[in-house]
C-alpha positions as CSV (number, residue, x, y, z in Angstrom):
1,X,97.1,65.3,81.3
2,X,99.7,66.2,78.7
3,X,98.6,68.0,75.5
4,X,101.5,66.9,73.4
5,X,104.7,68.5,72.0
6,X,102.8,70.6,69.4
7,X,100.7,72.3,72.0
8,X,103.8,73.0,74.1
9,X,105.5,74.5,71.0
10,X,102.5,76.7,70.5
11,X,102.7,77.8,74.1
12,X,106.2,79.0,73.4
13,X,105.3,80.6,70.1
14,X,102.5,82.6,71.7
15,X,104.5,83.8,74.7
16,X,107.9,84.5,73.1
17,X,106.9,87.1,70.4
18,X,109.5,89.8,70.1
19,X,108.2,93.0,71.7
20,X,104.8,91.6,72.6
21,X,104.8,88.4,74.7
22,X,107.1,87.1,77.3
23,X,109.0,83.8,77.4
24,X,107.4,81.0,79.3
25,X,109.0,81.2,82.7
26,X,111.2,78.6,84.2
27,X,108.6,77.1,86.5
28,X,108.7,73.9,88.3
29,X,105.1,73.0,87.5
30,X,105.2,69.9,89.8
31,X,105.6,72.2,92.8
32,X,103.2,74.9,91.7
33,X,99.8,74.8,93.5
34,X,96.6,76.5,92.8
35,X,94.8,78.5,95.4
36,X,91.0,78.5,95.2
37,X,89.2,81.7,96.3
38,X,85.4,82.1,96.5
39,X,84.3,85.5,95.2
40,X,80.5,85.0,95.0
41,X,78.0,82.2,95.3
42,X,78.9,79.7,92.6
43,X,81.9,81.7,91.4
44,X,85.5,81.1,92.2
45,X,89.0,82.1,91.2
46,X,91.9,79.6,90.7
47,X,95.1,81.5,91.4
48,X,98.3,80.2,89.9
49,X,100.6,83.0,90.8
50,X,102.0,85.8,88.6
51,X,103.1,83.6,85.7
52,X,100.0,81.4,85.6
53,X,97.3,84.0,86.2
54,X,93.8,83.7,87.4
55,X,91.0,81.4,86.1
56,X,87.4,82.3,86.9
57,X,85.2,79.3,87.6
58,X,81.4,79.3,87.5
59,X,79.8,76.2,89.0
60,X,76.2,75.1,88.9
61,X,73.6,72.7,87.6
62,X,74.4,73.6,84.0
63,X,78.1,72.6,84.4
64,X,81.4,74.4,84.6
65,X,82.3,77.6,82.8
66,X,86.0,78.7,82.9
67,X,87.8,81.9,82.0
68,X,91.2,80.9,80.5
69,X,93.1,77.6,80.6
70,X,96.7,78.5,81.7
71,X,99.7,76.6,80.4
72,X,99.0,72.9,79.5
73,X,101.2,71.7,82.3
74,X,98.7,73.0,84.8
75,X,95.7,71.1,83.2
76,X,95.4,68.3,85.7
77,X,95.8,70.6,88.7
78,X,93.0,72.8,87.2
79,X,90.8,69.8,86.7
80,X,91.4,68.6,90.3
81,X,90.6,72.1,91.7
82,X,87.4,72.2,89.7
83,X,86.4,68.7,90.8
84,X,86.8,69.8,94.4
85,X,84.1,72.4,93.7
86,X,81.7,70.4,91.5
87,X,81.5,67.0,89.7
88,X,79.7,68.7,86.8
89,X,81.5,68.6,83.4
90,X,83.5,71.5,82.1
91,X,81.4,72.8,79.2
92,X,82.8,76.1,78.2
93,X,86.2,77.9,78.3
94,X,86.5,81.5,77.2
95,X,89.9,82.9,76.4
96,X,90.6,86.5,77.4
97,X,93.4,86.7,74.7
98,X,95.8,84.5,72.8
99,X,98.9,84.4,75.0
100,X,100.0,80.9,76.0
101,X,99.6,81.5,79.8
102,X,95.9,81.9,79.1
103,X,95.3,79.5,76.2
104,X,97.9,76.7,76.1
105,X,95.6,74.4,78.0
106,X,92.8,74.7,75.5
107,X,93.4,71.4,73.7
108,X,93.3,69.4,77.0
109,X,90.1,71.2,77.9
110,X,88.6,70.3,74.5
111,X,89.4,66.7,75.1
112,X,87.2,66.8,78.1
113,X,84.3,68.1,75.9
114,X,84.6,71.8,76.6
115,X,83.7,74.3,73.9
116,X,86.4,77.0,73.5
117,X,85.2,80.6,73.0
118,X,87.1,83.7,72.0
119,X,86.9,87.0,70.0
120,X,87.2,86.3,66.3
121,X,90.5,88.2,66.1
122,X,92.1,85.9,68.7
123,X,91.2,82.8,66.7
124,X,92.6,84.3,63.5
125,X,95.9,85.2,65.1
126,X,96.2,81.8,66.7
127,X,95.4,80.1,63.4
128,X,97.9,82.2,61.6
129,X,100.6,81.2,64.1
130,X,100.1,77.5,63.5
131,X,100.8,75.2,60.6
132,X,98.9,72.3,62.2
133,X,96.9,73.1,65.2
134,X,96.5,70.3,67.7
135,X,92.8,69.3,68.0
136,X,90.9,71.6,70.3
137,X,93.5,74.4,70.6
138,X,91.6,76.8,68.4
139,X,88.3,78.3,69.7
140,X,85.2,76.7,68.1
141,X,82.8,79.6,69.0
142,X,83.8,83.2,68.2
143,X,82.0,86.6,68.3
144,X,82.5,90.1,66.9
145,X,81.2,92.7,69.4
146,X,79.6,90.8,72.3
147,X,78.1,87.5,73.3
148,X,75.8,86.7,76.2
149,X,75.7,83.2,77.7
150,X,72.9,82.2,80.1
151,X,74.5,79.6,82.2
152,X,74.2,78.4,85.8
153,X,71.4,81.0,86.4
154,X,73.9,83.7,85.5
155,X,73.9,86.2,82.6
156,X,77.5,86.2,81.4
157,X,78.4,89.1,79.1
158,X,81.5,88.5,77.0
159,X,82.5,91.6,75.2
160,X,85.4,92.9,73.1
161,X,87.0,96.3,74.0
162,X,88.8,98.4,71.5
163,X,92.2,96.9,70.7
164,X,94.0,97.0,74.1
165,X,96.3,94.3,75.4
166,X,95.8,92.7,72.0
167,X,93.2,93.2,69.2
168,X,91.4,90.0,70.3
169,X,90.7,90.7,74.0
170,X,87.6,89.5,75.8
171,X,86.2,90.8,79.0
172,X,83.8,88.6,80.9
173,X,81.1,90.1,83.2
174,X,79.0,88.0,85.5
175,X,76.1,90.4,85.8
176,X,74.2,88.8,88.7
177,X,77.3,88.1,90.8
178,X,78.6,91.5,89.9
179,X,82.0,90.1,89.1
180,X,84.2,90.8,86.0
181,X,87.3,89.1,84.7
182,X,89.3,91.6,82.7
183,X,92.2,89.5,81.4
184,X,95.4,91.6,81.0
185,X,94.0,95.1,80.6
186,X,95.4,97.4,83.4
187,X,94.0,96.3,86.7
188,X,96.3,94.8,89.4
189,X,99.3,97.0,90.3
190,X,101.9,95.5,88.1
191,X,103.5,96.6,84.9
192,X,101.3,94.9,82.3
193,X,102.4,93.4,79.1
194,X,101.3,95.2,75.9
195,X,100.9,93.0,72.8
196,X,102.4,95.5,70.5
197,X,102.8,92.8,67.8
198,X,99.3,91.5,68.3
199,X,97.3,94.7,67.9
200,X,97.8,96.0,71.4
201,X,98.4,99.7,72.1
202,X,99.1,101.9,75.1
203,X,96.1,104.2,74.3
204,X,93.9,101.1,73.8
205,X,94.8,99.7,77.2
206,X,93.7,103.0,78.7
207,X,90.5,103.2,76.7
208,X,89.6,99.6,77.6
209,X,90.1,100.3,81.3
210,X,87.9,103.5,81.1
211,X,85.2,101.6,79.1
212,X,85.2,98.9,81.7
213,X,84.4,101.3,84.5
214,X,81.4,102.5,82.5
215,X,80.0,99.0,81.9
216,X,80.4,97.5,85.3
217,X,79.5,99.1,88.7
218,X,81.7,100.9,91.2
219,X,81.3,98.0,93.6
220,X,82.0,95.3,91.0
221,X,84.6,92.7,92.0
222,X,87.3,92.8,89.4
223,X,89.4,89.7,88.7
224,X,92.7,90.7,87.0
225,X,94.5,88.4,84.6
226,X,97.3,88.1,87.2
227,X,97.8,88.7,90.9
228,X,94.7,89.8,92.9
229,X,92.5,87.8,93.2
230,X,90.2,90.9,93.4
231,X,90.9,94.5,92.7
232,X,88.6,97.6,92.4
233,X,88.2,100.8,90.5
234,X,91.0,102.3,92.7
235,X,93.7,100.0,91.3
236,X,92.5,100.7,87.7
237,X,92.5,104.4,88.3
238,X,96.1,104.2,89.7
239,X,97.1,102.2,86.6
240,X,95.5,104.8,84.4
241,X,97.5,107.6,86.2
242,X,100.7,105.6,85.7
243,X,99.9,104.9,82.0
244,X,99.2,108.5,81.2
245,X,102.3,109.8,82.9
246,X,104.7,107.2,81.4
247,X,103.1,107.5,77.9
248,X,103.5,111.3,77.9
249,X,107.1,111.1,79.1
250,X,108.1,108.6,76.5
251,X,106.2,110.4,73.7
252,X,108.0,113.6,74.5
253,X,111.4,111.8,74.4
254,X,110.6,110.2,71.1
255,X,109.7,113.6,69.6
256,X,113.2,114.9,70.6
257,X,114.8,111.9,68.9
258,X,115.7,109.8,71.9
259,X,116.5,106.2,71.2
260,X,114.8,103.3,73.0
261,X,118.0,102.6,75.0
262,X,118.2,106.3,76.0
263,X,114.5,106.3,77.1
264,X,114.9,103.1,79.1
265,X,118.0,104.5,80.8
266,X,116.1,107.6,81.8
267,X,113.8,105.5,84.0
268,X,110.5,107.2,83.1
269,X,108.6,104.8,85.5
270,X,110.8,105.4,88.5
271,X,108.2,107.3,90.6
272,X,105.7,104.4,90.1
273,X,108.1,101.5,90.8
274,X,107.5,101.4,94.5
275,X,104.5,99.3,95.5
276,X,104.3,97.4,92.2
277,X,103.5,93.7,92.9
278,X,106.0,92.2,90.5
279,X,105.1,90.0,87.6
280,X,106.8,89.1,84.3
281,X,107.2,92.6,83.0
282,X,110.0,94.6,84.6
283,X,109.9,98.4,84.5
284,X,112.5,98.5,81.7
285,X,110.5,96.0,79.7
286,X,107.4,98.0,80.1
287,X,109.2,101.1,78.9
288,X,110.4,99.2,75.9
289,X,106.9,98.1,75.0
290,X,105.5,101.7,75.4
291,X,108.4,103.0,73.3
292,X,107.8,100.4,70.6
293,X,104.1,101.3,70.3
294,X,104.5,105.0,70.4
295,X,107.5,105.2,68.1
296,X,105.5,103.5,65.3
297,X,103.0,106.3,65.4
298,X,105.0,109.4,66.4
299,X,108.1,109.1,64.2
């Protein structure tokens, strides 16, 4: 199902921001297939690869609850994958943050009758980015600190960490299943995007990851925004070690007057590059994002 030119334009707007997002990849959507992975009774992950990310799917008698909607071009494939799990209607979609690879399918989901949920800051930023929003693109239900949805026999906690990947992030914890979807805070072993033009910060990413490990349990299954489908505290701790080291190296360079180009050329991530699982953010791009964030506060 196509969501129209305006929705596609919005997808590009939300993923092409200078210093914050990344351009919509050149993907042959016709060839891209979703992989369905069961993570708990009634709870699945639809994996679309590094560019498309991971959708969590809760199925049961109450209907279907989704975390994120991917790009609009993936909509019919998502619906087909969900229908293979359950004939129930898609009732809710919660967005982990505003980037197009997580939200650009919202309008198509709304046409099916789904209510779109997000943190209030996410909706504000999406609204500000549009002159005429296509019907259903903007969330219709927002929250400030947290929201609990009782659905499919599950207690679904949706909460907002301190500004991290953006200032409108949502983390979704399925308490009974002991599964959490963390969106794009540091989790899987890749260099993550930092929405430095959307309220995201290096320190916020680290704070959100530490907060997560206090809210969930050591054996909680963690669905990252990309790759996976499941990671653990170990990967988050490894990411925190990388973040702290790279942040401190770049901060020290900024204080000595180094330019962004000089810092990128110094390869401050080089001892962490091996073993990274790829993704849209290259090591140099990650360094530029960290530099952009820190230079605003340290200069």
